[in-house]
Every structure is written in C-alpha cells, then in structure tokens.
N, C-alpha and C positions, 0 to 999 in steps of 0.2 A: 269953694263955696267955706265954709269952718269946719267940718267934719271932714273933707279930704285933707286940709292944714293941720288937722287936730292927730289925723293916720299917718300923717307926713314925718310932723312933728317927733311922735312915737315911732315911730322906725329910726329915726334920728338919735330918740336919747336909747334906744337897742343896742344901736351898732358901736353908737359911743358904751356904752358898759361892759357890752365884751371885748373892747380896746383897750379899756381899763381894770377889764378881768385879766387879760395876755401881759400890759403890764406891766398890774401887780404879781404875775408867776415869775416873769423874767426878772422885776428886779430879785424878787427870794433868788430866786437861781444863781442872781450873779455873786450877792451878797453870799451868797451860804460858796460860792466857789473862793473868793477873797479869804474866808472864813477858812476853809482847806486849804489855800492856799500858804495862809498863814502858818496852819498848824506842822501841813506837812514837812518843811523843810528841816523839823525838829529829830530828824530822826538822819538825815542829810546835814553836809556842812551849803550854805547857800549867804547869795552875798547880796549886797542894796537894793538893788532892782528888784529881787523877787519882791521885797517886804515893798517899797515903792509900789509894784504890783498888784499885789495886795491889798494892801494900802486902798487903792484908786478905787480897786472892786468892789470893797467894804463901801466905802462913800457914797460911788454913784448906786450900786445895786440898793443901800437903805433908801437916797433918797427918789431912786425911781419906784424901789417899794411901799415906801408913803403916799406919792403919788399917785400909783395905780391905787392904795387903798380911799385917799381920799375920793379919788373922782368915784370911782369902783358906789361909794357910798352915798356921794351923792346924787350917780344915774339910776340908780337902784331904789332912792325913794322919788325923783321921777317918774320912772315907769310904774314906782306902784301907784302915783297918783293919778296916771291915764288910767290904769286897769277900773280902779276908785270910781272915777269920773265916765266910762264909757262899760259896765258890764257885759 
C-alpha cells in the first residue's frame, strides 16, 4: 500500500542521511589530516612525496566534506518532509 511505501522511503532516506553524516565526518578528518601533514614537516626536513600526499588528502577530504554536507542537507530536508506529512 501507499503507507508502506512511504515508510520504506522514509527509512531509506534516514539511512542515506546517516551515511551522508558519516561521509561528512570522514571528509573533515581527511582534510584535517592533510593540513596537519602539510605543516608537520616544517619542523623536520620533508621530501616532495610528503607534500603530494598532503595535497591529495586536502583535495579528497575537501571534496568528500562538500559531498557529505550537500547530501546531509538534502536528506535532512527529505526526512523533515516525511515527519511533517506523517505526524
């Protein structure tokens, strides 16, 4: 029935919201790690590979962070609509 379909869609949206929140946190952690790796070698000599790894971590972490933030807001709106329609 339509009610069961709505409940299933709501549960899927909540699962995707949790996944987006996790992706958001992972992206933030990777981004912060990249920043830390960039400034850590200032106290000791570092080779180019260190900066390449740090740059990639900043880039990938930033993209994951933005994607997680976008999906989090998107699925939060969807779940909010479900709770408005089904009190």
